[in-house]
N, C-alpha and C positions, 0 to 999 in steps of 0.2 A: 504495499499499500505505500502510496507516494505522493506528495501535494502536486496539482496538477494546473498550472496557472493559465487563465483565460481574458477575453480581452475584458474590455467596460463594457462593449455593447450585448457581452453576454448576460447581464445587469436583465438590461430588456426581455430578452427568451427563458429566463425567470419567470419572470412578474406571467409573460404573457402565457406560459407552459401549467404557472398555477392556475389561473385561468379559464384554463382551456379544461384542465384536469378537473375542477369543479364541476362544469358545465357537462363533464361527460357522466358524472355522477351525484347532480346538485341535492339529490334527496339524501342517499348516504355520506357524502359529505359535510351537508350542515346538519343532519339527525348527529353526525360525532362530535362535529365540533359543539354542538350545543349539550351534549352528552360530557364532553369535556369540561366545560364549563359548569355544568351543574354539580359533578362529581367533587371537582377543586371548590366550589361554594359551599355544598354541605359542607366538608370538611372544613374547610376554615370556620365553621361557628360552631367549633368541637372545643370546651372549654381548657383553657390553658394552651394548652399545644396545637388549635385548630390552625392558625396563622402560619407554625414553621413544617408542619407533617401536610398543608395544602401545596408549601413551599419546596418543599421534597419529592413531592410525587407531578412537579411540571416536566422537569427531565423525562422522567418515563412518558407521562401523557404525551407530551410533545411526541415523542420517539411513538409512540403510538398513532398519531397524526401523521408522521412522514411513511410509516407501512403505509396506510389507509390509503396516501397518496400514490405512492408507489404500485398501490394493485388497481387503483384507478387508472394509471395512467397504461398499464399490461390489458387492457380493458375489463380487467376484474370487478365484481361489485363487495365493496369491503365491510365486511361485518363487525356489528359492534366489540365482537373479542377483538379485531385489531385491536382494539387499544389497550388491550391488557397483552400486546406482545412482549413486552420489557419482561413480566411476570410469566412467562411461557417458554422461556429460553435456557432455563439450566438455571441450577443454582449458584453459577459460575457468574454468570452474565448479570442474576439478579442482584446477588449480592455486591455488583461492580457499580450497578445501576442505580441501587441504593445511596451506596458510596456517594456517586455521584450528586443524590438529592439531596444528602446529608450537607455536602460542600456550596452548593448552591443556596439551600438554604440558609446556611454561616451566613455567605457573600451578600446574601441580598440582604437580609438584616444586620448586617456590618454595615451598607450604604446607608441604609435608612437611620441607624443610629448615630452614623457621622451626621446626615443632613439634620439629624434632632439637637445636633450643637449649635445649630445656628437658629432657629424659630422655637426651640422647646417642645419638640415634637408633632405641632401639628401638620406640617405639610406629609410625614409618617403615618399620622394617623388617618389622615384623611384617603391617603395611598393605600393603604394596608387593611382600614375598616370602613371605608365611607364617613367616618366622622362626620357631622354637623359643621362646617366650615362655613362664615359670613364673608361677601365677596370684600366685606373691609379686611379682614385675613387675609384672601389668596392677594390683596392688589398690596400689603403690606411689603416694606423692602426685608424682612428677615424672611417672610414665607416666600419669595422671590429669591431668595439665597439660597435658602434650602430646596428649593427646587430644582435652582442649577448646579446647585453640588452635586443634589441627587443624580441629574441624570448627567452627569460627567461620569460619576463615578459609578453608575451602571453602564455606561457603553463597553468600556473592557470586559466587565463583566458578564455581559451579554456576550459578545465576541468569543471571551472563552468556553462557554457553552455552547456555542453555535450550532458547532457540529462533535458536540461531545457524545450525545445521546447516543448519535446512529455510530459512530466511530466504537464505542462501546457496544453497541449490539450485533452490529452486521462485522462486526473486523477484532473483535475480542481485544479493543485495546484498551490498557488500562485505565482505572477514572484519571489519577495525575497525567500519563502519558496524553488521554485525549484534550484534556485541557489544552496541554502544549501544542497539536496539533493541531487544535481547532481556532487555535489564535493566531498561528502560523498561514495558517489555508484561508484565513479573514483578511489577514495581515498583505498578504499575496498576491490575493484578488481584490484588493482595496477598491480600484476602480468599480469594477462589477459591484459590490457589495453597495457601493453610495450610488451606482447610477440603479439599481433595485431599491434600495430604498428611498429615494427621491422619488421613482418612479411609482411605488407604492403609494407615497404621500399624493403625487399630483392623482390617481385614481380615489383615497379616498376624498379629498376636495373635490373634485368631476362628479362623484357620486352623491356626496353634499348636496352641490349646487344643482343638480336635478332632482333629487327628491325634494329639496327647500321651495324649485319651481312646482313641483307635480302638486304639494301640499299647498303652496297659493292660489292656484287654480282651484282646487277641493276647499278651502276653507281651512283657518287658523288650525282648527283640531285636529288635523288631519298631520298637521305637522310631528306633533307628538307621538299619535301613530304609526307612522311611517320610518320615522329617524333611528328608533332602536331598532327594530326588526330587520333595516337596511344594514347599519353600522356592524352588527350580529353577521349577515353573510358576508360583508365585506371582511371582515375578521378573520370567517373562513377561509374563504378563498387566499388572504393571506396564508393563512395557517398550509394551505393545501400546498406552497408554492415552497416550502421549506426542504423539502424532500430534493428540490431539481439541484440548489444551492449545493445541498452535499454531492449531488450523483455527480456533478460538473469538477467541484475541487479535488477529487481523490480519483485518482488508477493505481489500478491492482499492479 
């Protein structure tokens, strides 16, 4: 397994492949994403440890969505059991994925902890628990500083874990090495990754504009009804594209 450099325009290919794969199996891909969100949401409300456990499950859950995209791209219908792919790959791979999940939870909570130093934890509370935060609080300099610090620290964490679950599951790479290879692959293909993320931002903005225009034609209340499901569908398409960023960044 070796790193595979790609051109910057490959980022557009990843976006296109994600959207195309989603629409090959729209019911399956959207249903799996909703199930993924439901499981994480239910786990996160457990007393004391809910947030940490939910965070620890994210690498395995993301791997499940990548496996679903892989099956859909091959013309198969991904079943709900595909979300549990990480837990059906044998004891050794399962232990490695659980370690990866523990690393992610620790890293994410550390990022939130650092951001809390700037605003007393208001940004972290809003991000993790959806706490009641007023518009005045959001506009405060302390909250803004905490938000930008949190986002800046989360970026390298995201790059470390971007390919790591797939490397652990499909290539048997150890958790620590998978983090290293994931970061190096993202850095080597930083042009493609930047185009990929910017293109998705453009897709989300375009979708938001179209939903707003449609809602304005139907009446103000339609906006609230349409915006949330549209955002979930767009997020499902986004997750459907993860597999292709991995597929093209490594070669046997």
